[in-house]
GUZAPA-344156 format. One record per residue (C-alpha): x negated, y negated, z; residue number from 0; residue in three letters. Coordinates in pm, 1 decimal. Layout:
<pts>
> east:north:up:seq:type
> X:Y:Z:NUM:ALA
...
</pts>
This chain:
<pts>
> east:north:up:seq:type
> 1002.8:-4899.5:-6216.0:0:MET
> 962.9:-5259.0:-6329.2:1:LYS
> 771.6:-5433.5:-6053.9:2:MET
> 868.2:-5775.7:-6185.9:3:LYS
> 1224.7:-5670.2:-6112.3:4:LYS
> 1353.6:-5536.1:-5782.7:5:TYR
> 1039.4:-5686.9:-5625.1:6:PHE
> 1097.2:-5711.9:-5252.2:7:LEU
> 799.1:-5781.1:-5036.1:8:TYR
> 808.6:-5676.8:-4674.6:9:VAL
> 1086.9:-5890.7:-4539.9:10:ALA
> 926.0:-5977.6:-4209.0:11:ALA
> 593.6:-5939.4:-4034.2:12:CYS
> 748.0:-5843.1:-3703.1:13:MET
> 897.3:-5494.6:-3708.6:14:LEU
> 1015.6:-5280.2:-3422.2:15:SER
> 1029.0:-4904.5:-3396.6:16:LEU
> 1049.6:-4722.7:-3066.1:17:GLY
> 943.3:-5035.1:-2881.9:18:GLY
> 639.7:-5098.5:-3103.2:19:MET
> 570.5:-5454.3:-3219.2:20:MET
> 309.9:-5555.4:-3476.8:21:SER
> 214.9:-5880.8:-3641.9:22:ALA
> 65.0:-5952.5:-3981.6:23:CYS
> -107.2:-6246.7:-4140.4:24:SER
> -214.7:-6358.8:-4484.5:25:ASP
> -563.7:-6361.1:-4338.1:26:ASP
> -567.3:-5981.4:-4302.7:27:ASP
> -825.6:-5827.1:-4532.4:28:ASP
> -728.2:-5504.9:-4710.1:29:PRO
> -1088.3:-5427.6:-4793.8:30:SER
> -1119.6:-5200.3:-4490.0:31:ASN
> -879.8:-4953.8:-4649.2:32:GLY
> -631.7:-4964.4:-4363.8:33:ASN
> -488.3:-5313.5:-4340.2:34:GLY
> -309.0:-5455.3:-4038.6:35:ASN
> 43.1:-5481.6:-4173.1:36:GLY
> 338.9:-5373.6:-3962.7:37:ALA
> 440.6:-5106.6:-4211.3:38:VAL
> 114.0:-4926.1:-4155.7:39:GLU
> 161.8:-4940.9:-3780.2:40:GLU
> 489.7:-4748.5:-3791.4:41:ILE
> 434.6:-4382.9:-3712.2:42:ASP
> 629.1:-4072.1:-3630.3:43:ILE
> 662.3:-4004.9:-3256.6:44:THR
> 843.2:-3746.5:-3048.1:45:LYS
> 1113.3:-4009.3:-2984.7:46:ASP
> 1187.3:-4084.5:-3351.8:47:ASN
> 1091.8:-3745.9:-3502.0:48:ALA
> 1449.0:-3621.8:-3543.4:49:SER
> 1553.9:-3924.2:-3749.5:50:ASN
> 1220.2:-3922.1:-3933.4:51:TRP
> 1266.3:-3565.2:-4057.1:52:TYR
> 1633.8:-3626.3:-4136.3:53:SER
> 1535.6:-3932.1:-4339.3:54:TYR
> 1291.4:-3721.2:-4542.1:55:MET
> 1559.5:-3459.1:-4610.7:56:ILE
> 1808.7:-3722.5:-4725.7:57:ASN
> 1557.0:-3888.0:-4959.0:58:VAL
> 1439.3:-3556.6:-5104.0:59:ALA
> 1798.9:-3448.1:-5163.9:60:ASN
> 1870.3:-3770.3:-5352.9:61:LEU
> 1553.7:-3729.3:-5559.2:62:LEU
> 1667.0:-3379.4:-5653.1:63:LYS
> 2013.5:-3506.1:-5748.6:64:GLU
> 1871.1:-3786.7:-5962.5:65:ASP
> 1612.3:-3566.3:-6136.2:66:ALA
> 1880.0:-3306.7:-6210.7:67:THR
> 2115.5:-3571.6:-6347.8:68:THR
> 1840.8:-3711.2:-6569.0:69:LEU
> 1746.9:-3373.2:-6714.1:70:TYR
> 2108.8:-3269.6:-6769.3:71:ASN
> 2189.3:-3599.6:-6942.9:72:ASP
> 1911.1:-3536.0:-7193.1:73:TRP
> 1958.9:-3160.5:-7224.9:74:LYS
> 2331.4:-3089.8:-7184.6:75:THR
> 2572.8:-3383.4:-7192.3:76:SER
> 2549.3:-3760.3:-7159.9:77:TYR
> 2858.7:-3939.0:-7026.3:78:ASN
> 3078.5:-3642.6:-7114.1:79:GLY
> 2965.3:-3622.9:-7476.4:80:GLY
> 2673.4:-3468.6:-7657.5:81:GLU
> 2333.9:-3461.9:-7493.9:82:SER
> 2110.5:-3766.7:-7513.8:83:TYR
> 1856.7:-3545.6:-7690.1:84:ALA
> 2112.5:-3481.6:-7964.3:85:SER
> 2201.9:-3851.5:-7982.4:86:ILE
> 1836.2:-3939.7:-8029.9:87:PHE
> 1746.9:-3658.3:-8268.9:88:ILE
> 2057.1:-3700.5:-8485.5:89:ASN
> 2047.8:-4084.4:-8468.3:90:HIS
> 2380.9:-4114.8:-8645.6:91:ASN
> 2561.9:-4318.6:-8382.6:92:ASN
> 2560.8:-4693.2:-8435.2:93:SER
> 2621.9:-4744.9:-8062.4:94:ALA
> 2280.4:-4593.5:-7995.1:95:TYR
> 2047.0:-4527.8:-8289.4:96:PHE
> 2129.2:-4540.3:-8657.8:97:GLY
> 1802.9:-4420.7:-8813.2:98:THR
> 1486.3:-4236.5:-8719.1:99:ALA
> 1305.9:-4566.8:-8765.5:100:ASN
> 1522.7:-4716.8:-8489.3:101:ASN
> 1425.4:-4425.6:-8265.4:102:CYS
> 1055.0:-4466.4:-8331.1:103:VAL
> 1076.4:-4838.5:-8263.4:104:GLN
> 1229.8:-4746.5:-7926.8:105:GLN
> 943.8:-4505.7:-7861.8:106:ILE
> 686.5:-4777.5:-7929.5:107:ILE
> 876.6:-5032.5:-7721.3:108:GLU
> 876.3:-4787.0:-7430.1:109:GLY
> 500.6:-4748.2:-7467.0:110:CYS
> 451.0:-5124.0:-7476.6:111:TRP
> 671.2:-5167.6:-7172.9:112:ASP
> 467.5:-4939.0:-6948.3:113:ILE
> 129.6:-5059.2:-7081.9:114:ALA
> 232.6:-5414.4:-7002.4:115:ASN
> 373.5:-5318.5:-6662.6:116:GLU
> 59.9:-5135.4:-6553.4:117:VAL
> -169.1:-5421.0:-6650.4:118:GLY
> 46.5:-5721.9:-6571.6:119:ASP
> 235.9:-5598.6:-6266.8:120:ALA
> 91.0:-5287.3:-6107.9:121:LYS
> -266.3:-5415.3:-6126.8:122:ILE
> -204.9:-5782.9:-6202.6:123:GLY
> 41.6:-5872.6:-5926.8:124:ASP
> -183.0:-5756.3:-5640.1:125:PRO
> -485.1:-5919.5:-5806.1:126:TYR
> -307.2:-6252.8:-5850.3:127:ASP
> -187.0:-6251.9:-5491.0:128:LEU
> -533.6:-6165.5:-5364.1:129:TYR
> -713.5:-6441.3:-5550.7:130:VAL
> -440.4:-6681.5:-5434.4:131:ASP
> -542.8:-6604.0:-5076.4:132:GLY
> -233.8:-6393.4:-4996.9:133:LYS
> -429.9:-6084.8:-4907.8:134:THR
> -160.4:-5915.4:-4700.0:135:GLN
> 101.0:-5963.8:-4971.1:136:ASP
> -154.0:-5830.2:-5221.0:137:ALA
> -191.1:-5513.2:-5015.1:138:LEU
> 185.1:-5462.8:-4994.5:139:TYR
> 218.3:-5514.5:-5371.2:140:ALA
> -1.0:-5211.9:-5449.9:141:VAL
> 219.7:-4924.6:-5559.1:142:GLU
> 153.5:-4585.8:-5393.3:143:SER
> -74.7:-4728.0:-5125.2:144:TRP
> 52.1:-4501.2:-4848.9:145:PHE
> -92.7:-4199.2:-5031.4:146:SER
> -388.1:-4383.3:-5189.7:147:TRP
> -265.0:-4243.4:-5520.2:148:HIS
> -235.8:-4568.5:-5716.3:149:SER
> -506.3:-4507.5:-5975.7:150:ARG
> -370.5:-4162.1:-6052.3:151:GLU
> -17.5:-4298.1:-6092.3:152:ASP
> -129.6:-4575.0:-6326.2:153:TYR
> -351.8:-4348.1:-6537.1:154:SER
> -64.2:-4099.9:-6568.9:155:ASN
> 147.1:-4388.0:-6699.4:156:ASN
> -108.1:-4432.2:-6976.6:157:ILE
> -105.8:-4057.9:-7044.8:158:ILE
> 267.5:-4092.4:-7104.7:159:SER
> 182.4:-4330.6:-7390.4:160:ILE
> -58.1:-4078.5:-7541.7:161:TYR
> 211.5:-3810.7:-7522.3:162:SER
> 467.7:-4034.5:-7690.1:163:ALA
> 236.1:-4136.1:-7974.9:164:ILE
> 70.2:-3798.4:-8030.0:165:CYS
> 374.8:-3579.8:-7964.9:166:GLY
> 215.8:-3359.1:-7701.3:167:THR
> 160.9:-3321.2:-7328.7:168:ARG
> -173.3:-3148.0:-7386.0:169:ASP
> -393.1:-3438.2:-7280.8:170:VAL
> -738.2:-3349.9:-7147.6:171:ARG
> -915.2:-3550.8:-6878.6:172:VAL
> -1263.1:-3460.6:-6756.2:173:ASN
> -1432.3:-3645.8:-6470.5:174:ASN
> -1178.8:-3929.4:-6495.6:175:ASP
> -1242.0:-3971.9:-6869.6:176:VAL
> -982.5:-3896.5:-7136.4:177:MET
> -1128.4:-3636.4:-7371.9:178:ASP
> -991.6:-3732.3:-7712.6:179:LEU
> -1188.8:-3461.1:-7890.3:180:ALA
> -1004.7:-3186.9:-7702.5:181:ASN
> -667.5:-3355.1:-7650.0:182:SER
> -402.7:-3223.6:-7885.4:183:ALA
> -219.8:-3408.8:-8161.9:184:ILE
> 110.1:-3259.1:-8276.5:185:ALA
> 148.4:-3203.8:-8649.8:186:ALA
> 476.4:-3396.9:-8649.2:187:ASN
> 356.6:-3688.7:-8440.6:188:SER
> 377.8:-4062.6:-8481.6:189:LEU
> -2.3:-4066.0:-8481.8:190:TYR
> -21.1:-3845.1:-8790.2:191:ASN
> 250.9:-4036.3:-8973.8:192:VAL
> 66.8:-4363.5:-8911.9:193:ILE
> -265.6:-4204.1:-9001.8:194:LYS
> -131.7:-4108.9:-9344.1:195:ALA
> -71.4:-4478.3:-9418.5:196:ASN
> -323.9:-4661.8:-9197.8:197:ASP
> -593.3:-4437.2:-9051.1:198:GLU
> -766.2:-4724.9:-8873.1:199:LYS
> -448.8:-4826.0:-8690.8:200:LEU
> -384.8:-4466.4:-8584.1:201:ALA
> -737.4:-4424.2:-8449.0:202:ASN
> -742.9:-4768.7:-8289.6:203:ASP
> -424.8:-4675.6:-8102.5:204:THR
> -573.6:-4358.3:-7957.6:205:ARG
> -891.6:-4542.0:-7862.1:206:GLU
> -696.5:-4819.9:-7691.1:207:ALA
> -500.2:-4561.9:-7491.9:208:ILE
> -825.1:-4396.2:-7383.5:209:LYS
> -986.9:-4726.8:-7286.3:210:LYS
> -691.8:-4825.8:-7068.5:211:ALA
> -677.8:-4483.8:-6904.0:212:HIS
> -1050.5:-4467.1:-6835.7:213:ASP
> -1069.5:-4826.2:-6711.1:214:ALA
> -799.8:-4754.9:-6452.9:215:ILE
> -983.8:-4452.0:-6317.6:216:LEU
> -1307.4:-4655.1:-6312.3:217:ALA
> -1156.3:-4869.5:-6035.5:218:ILE
> -1311.0:-4748.5:-5708.0:219:PRO
> -1068.7:-4554.7:-5492.2:220:ALA
> -845.4:-4646.3:-5329.1:221:PRO
> -724.6:-4935.1:-5544.4:222:PHE
> -577.7:-5107.5:-5237.3:223:ARG
> -931.6:-5159.7:-5110.7:224:SER
> -1059.6:-5291.7:-5446.1:225:HIS
> -776.9:-5517.2:-5561.8:226:ILE
> -1007.4:-5800.0:-5669.3:227:ASN
> -1287.6:-5585.9:-5809.2:228:SER
> -1443.7:-5637.7:-6149.6:229:ALA
> -1321.8:-5289.7:-6241.1:230:GLU
> -962.1:-5384.0:-6158.9:231:ALA
> -987.9:-5692.0:-6378.7:232:LEU
> -1135.6:-5482.3:-6661.1:233:ALA
> -851.4:-5231.2:-6630.1:234:ALA
> -596.4:-5509.6:-6643.1:235:GLN
> -755.3:-5637.2:-6964.2:236:GLN
> -769.3:-5289.9:-7119.8:237:ALA
> -397.3:-5244.5:-7053.4:238:CYS
> -327.5:-5589.1:-7200.1:239:ALA
> -526.2:-5496.0:-7511.6:240:ASP
> -326.3:-5175.5:-7547.4:241:LEU
> 3.1:-5359.6:-7504.4:242:ALA
> -108.0:-5617.9:-7760.8:243:ASP
> -193.2:-5349.3:-8016.6:244:LEU
> 141.0:-5175.5:-7965.9:245:LEU
> 333.5:-5500.9:-7997.3:246:ASP
> 146.8:-5678.8:-8274.5:247:LYS
> 16.9:-5394.8:-8489.3:248:ARG
> 195.5:-5064.6:-8432.8:249:LEU
> 550.9:-5187.5:-8390.4:250:HIS
> 544.1:-5416.1:-8698.4:251:PRO
> 393.3:-5133.3:-8902.4:252:GLU
> 707.6:-4928.3:-8837.7:253:ILE
> 970.6:-5204.1:-8819.3:254:ALA
> 862.1:-5389.6:-9132.7:255:GLN
> 818.8:-5083.6:-9355.8:256:LYS
> 1147.0:-4898.6:-9323.5:257:GLU
> 1119.6:-4784.1:-9683.4:258:ASN
> 792.6:-4607.8:-9597.7:259:VAL
> 888.2:-4488.1:-9249.5:260:TYR
> 1231.3:-4351.5:-9332.8:261:ASN
> 1435.3:-4058.2:-9205.7:262:ASP
> 1259.1:-3811.7:-9432.0:263:ALA
> 923.7:-3911.2:-9282.8:264:VAL
> 1026.2:-3963.8:-8920.4:265:LEU
> 1297.4:-3708.5:-8846.4:266:ASN
> 1051.8:-3440.3:-8738.4:267:GLU
> 854.4:-3694.8:-8536.4:268:VAL
> 1164.4:-3777.4:-8334.7:269:VAL
> 1247.7:-3410.4:-8288.8:270:LYS
> 895.9:-3329.6:-8168.0:271:THR
> 901.0:-3623.5:-7929.4:272:TYR
> 1224.2:-3503.9:-7768.8:273:VAL
> 1159.1:-3129.6:-7763.8:274:ASN
> 787.0:-3125.7:-7684.6:275:ASP
> 749.0:-3434.4:-7465.3:276:VAL
> 1067.9:-3571.0:-7310.4:277:VAL
> 1261.9:-3254.2:-7228.5:278:LEU
> 972.8:-3052.8:-7079.1:279:PRO
> 859.7:-3354.5:-6875.2:280:THR
> 1205.3:-3403.0:-6727.7:281:TYR
> 1235.8:-3029.3:-6667.2:282:LEU
> 909.3:-3035.8:-6473.9:283:ASP
> 1037.1:-3332.2:-6274.9:284:LEU
> 1358.9:-3150.2:-6187.6:285:LYS
> 1179.3:-2830.6:-6089.4:286:ASP
> 898.7:-2992.3:-5889.1:287:GLU
> 1135.7:-3221.1:-5697.4:288:VAL
> 1338.8:-2910.7:-5605.0:289:ALA
> 1020.4:-2756.7:-5462.6:290:VAL
> 950.1:-3083.5:-5281.6:291:LEU
> 1288.6:-3058.3:-5109.3:292:LEU
> 1201.3:-2703.0:-5005.2:293:GLU
> 871.6:-2819.0:-4854.7:294:LYS
> 1036.7:-3105.8:-4669.1:295:VAL
> 1306.0:-2871.2:-4540.4:296:SER
> 1038.3:-2633.7:-4414.0:297:ALA
> 870.4:-2924.9:-4239.1:298:LEU
> 1193.5:-3025.6:-4067.6:299:GLN
> 1255.3:-2669.7:-3949.3:300:LYS
> 896.2:-2616.2:-3836.5:301:ASN
> 721.4:-2952.2:-3781.9:302:PRO
> 351.6:-2866.4:-3796.7:303:THR
> 47.5:-3040.1:-3940.8:304:ASP
> 20.1:-2761.6:-4199.5:305:ALA
> 376.3:-2820.6:-4317.1:306:ASN
> 314.0:-3195.5:-4334.3:307:PHE
> 15.4:-3120.2:-4557.4:308:LYS
> 220.6:-2886.5:-4775.7:309:ALA
> 499.4:-3140.9:-4820.9:310:ALA
> 252.7:-3421.3:-4893.6:311:ALA
> 68.7:-3205.1:-5148.2:312:ALA
> 396.4:-3128.3:-5324.1:313:GLN
> 481.1:-3499.6:-5331.5:314:TRP
> 165.2:-3545.2:-5541.0:315:ILE
> 267.1:-3258.0:-5770.3:316:VAL
> 623.4:-3385.8:-5814.6:317:ALA
> 500.5:-3739.2:-5869.6:318:ARG
> 303.6:-3647.6:-6184.3:319:LYS
> 595.0:-3569.6:-6420.3:320:PRO
> 766.7:-3889.9:-6311.6:321:TRP
> 460.5:-4101.7:-6384.1:322:GLU
> 401.9:-3924.1:-6716.1:323:THR
> 760.6:-4006.9:-6815.3:324:SER
> 731.2:-4381.8:-6778.7:325:GLU
> 672.9:-4444.3:-7148.5:326:ALA
> 1032.8:-4334.3:-7208.6:327:PHE
> 1231.8:-4526.2:-6949.4:328:LEU
> 1531.0:-4576.0:-7178.5:329:PHE
> 1865.7:-4405.7:-7210.6:330:GLY
> 2013.5:-4237.5:-6900.7:331:PRO
> 1721.5:-4325.9:-6672.4:332:VAL
> 1788.4:-4695.8:-6734.8:333:ALA
> 2164.1:-4696.8:-6795.5:334:ASP
> 2244.9:-4508.5:-6475.1:335:LYS
> 1992.0:-4682.7:-6250.1:336:GLY
> 1792.5:-4361.9:-6204.7:337:LEU
> 1458.2:-4540.7:-6241.4:338:ASP
> 1506.4:-4772.0:-5941.4:339:PRO
> 1685.3:-4489.0:-5756.5:340:ASN
> 1370.6:-4279.6:-5774.6:341:MET
> 1091.3:-4535.5:-5797.6:342:ASP
> 1177.8:-4873.0:-5643.5:343:SER
> 871.7:-5058.9:-5519.1:344:TRP
> 791.8:-5237.7:-5294.2:345:PRO
> 1022.4:-5105.4:-5025.1:346:LEU
> 1252.7:-5296.9:-4795.0:347:ASP
> 1057.1:-5231.2:-4477.0:348:ALA
> 1306.3:-5396.1:-4240.5:349:ASP
> 1589.9:-5181.7:-4374.4:350:ALA
> 1382.3:-4863.9:-4351.1:351:ILE
> 1302.0:-4934.4:-3988.6:352:VAL
> 1668.9:-4999.9:-3915.3:353:ASN
> 1763.7:-4668.1:-4075.3:354:ILE
> 1497.3:-4484.2:-3876.8:355:LEU
> 1628.0:-4642.3:-3558.0:356:ASN
> 1997.9:-4589.9:-3631.1:357:SER
> 1999.3:-4264.5:-3827.0:358:GLY
> 2255.2:-4420.2:-4063.0:359:ASP
> 2163.3:-4250.8:-4389.8:360:PHE
> 2471.9:-4379.0:-4568.7:361:THR
> 2255.1:-4686.3:-4637.5:362:LYS
> 2073.9:-4479.5:-4902.4:363:LEU
> 2390.0:-4433.8:-5108.4:364:GLN
> 2563.7:-4649.1:-5364.7:365:TRP
> 2872.4:-4560.0:-5563.1:366:ASN
> 3037.6:-4646.9:-5890.8:367:GLY
> 2890.9:-4779.2:-6214.9:368:GLU
> 2536.0:-4912.9:-6224.6:369:PHE
> 2574.7:-5290.9:-6247.4:370:ILE
> 2308.1:-5555.3:-6301.4:371:THR
> 2313.5:-5930.4:-6258.4:372:ASP
> 2239.4:-6199.3:-6516.8:373:GLU
> 1866.1:-6130.6:-6480.7:374:ASN
> 1903.4:-5759.8:-6544.9:375:GLY
> 1837.9:-5668.7:-6181.3:376:ASP
> 2068.0:-5436.7:-5985.8:377:PRO
> 2333.9:-5620.8:-5787.8:378:VAL
> 2254.7:-5647.9:-5418.7:379:GLU
> 2492.6:-5372.8:-5308.3:380:SER
> 2301.3:-5128.7:-5528.7:381:ILE
> 1949.6:-5269.3:-5484.3:382:ALA
> 1976.6:-5252.8:-5105.4:383:SER
> 2024.2:-4875.4:-5128.6:384:ALA
> 1759.7:-4822.6:-5396.4:385:GLN
> 1493.3:-5000.6:-5190.8:386:ASN
> 1518.0:-4750.0:-4903.7:387:VAL
> 1504.0:-4423.7:-5101.5:388:ARG
> 1305.5:-4260.8:-5379.6:389:GLY
> 948.8:-4142.5:-5415.6:390:PHE
> 790.7:-4430.5:-5227.5:391:HIS
> 1013.0:-4405.0:-4921.1:392:THR
> 927.1:-4036.3:-4902.0:393:LEU
> 561.8:-4124.0:-4958.6:394:GLU
> 572.5:-4357.5:-4657.6:395:PHE
> 734.4:-4088.1:-4443.6:396:LEU
> 476.2:-3826.1:-4547.9:397:LEU
> 149.2:-4021.1:-4570.3:398:PHE
> -55.7:-4260.0:-4358.8:399:LYS
> -385.1:-4415.2:-4472.3:400:ASP
> -410.8:-4176.5:-4766.6:401:GLY
> -365.6:-3859.7:-4561.7:402:ASP
> -67.1:-3649.9:-4462.9:403:PRO
> 84.2:-3755.4:-4134.4:404:ARG
> 54.7:-3525.3:-3835.3:405:THR
> 339.8:-3379.7:-3635.9:406:ALA
> 388.2:-3550.9:-3298.9:407:PRO
> 321.3:-3349.1:-2987.1:408:ALA
> 631.9:-3233.7:-2808.0:409:GLU
</pts>
């Protein structure tokens, strides 16, 4: 999700759960890999275990509902009409897309959006806070820090750009390095269409994607312990370079040459993008989130360390198709608020603690049409629910300091 939007830092440094009190300070140094923030101090105990497991079930159920809605909107029917896949492929609806060129511009804009977000927000926000002396806020700004999975999330975001441009999900990575020689390129891909007119631009685009991907995985793990590293700064720059290429070279190439990049040239590109990238990615998301719910349900029924490990491992598996979909966060995922439903970050820690204490899981729900304010952010009644659910809330409930939590002794 857009970290510049919906960005709620931990609301207070004094949190209570089961009588526990913890304090935090901007002087806390995240370099030890643990941090001293109150969120990290919250743990599952025999006293709160029932609500803890129920919270996980509720969040996993909502993730399954949202992933199913997203896939069905693209595959079957969007808002009671034809599927969003058909709307995009046919591009004959002026309310959505009128030409294949419009569709491809949307594809590139989605790629730019996530390249910019990874560099400017996901890496840049924590870095800026750290160098400003706000080390605790910097730690809390790191996405996926409960699982220590930040670098993998961000690099998968860049893989989503490769898939969108090259029309394939067959992207090879060896030893944290993108293997361009063995990564596929679909015959009917945007890459090949561009290559036929400007081979240098096509190859520069692939190289820029690789550089951003590899620079992210060059950051020492976990990212939360290396926020201000030279490698983090280099990754931020590589993402900025990629975003700049997409915005200033690739997008104008398509937008300013509609006579060259017309329906006859781009129709099959759009079809490949939908059928070989978007639909199978969302199907994987739907299927893997369903398995995640099964693992969480098994944990609730039989709370053991082994079942915690199994649920946490499946969180990682289910997370991948979401992260590799972030280059196409348009259409139903945006219009229906499914992105912040599933991926709001940072979390509202105070509200999560209150829910754990009260067991009031109605706080995770919002009803009616997805409404945003004048800044494009969800209205408060919706945002308050989105900030206590989704992948990251479940991540917090499953992980601590990069490892699966352990079941409390009876």
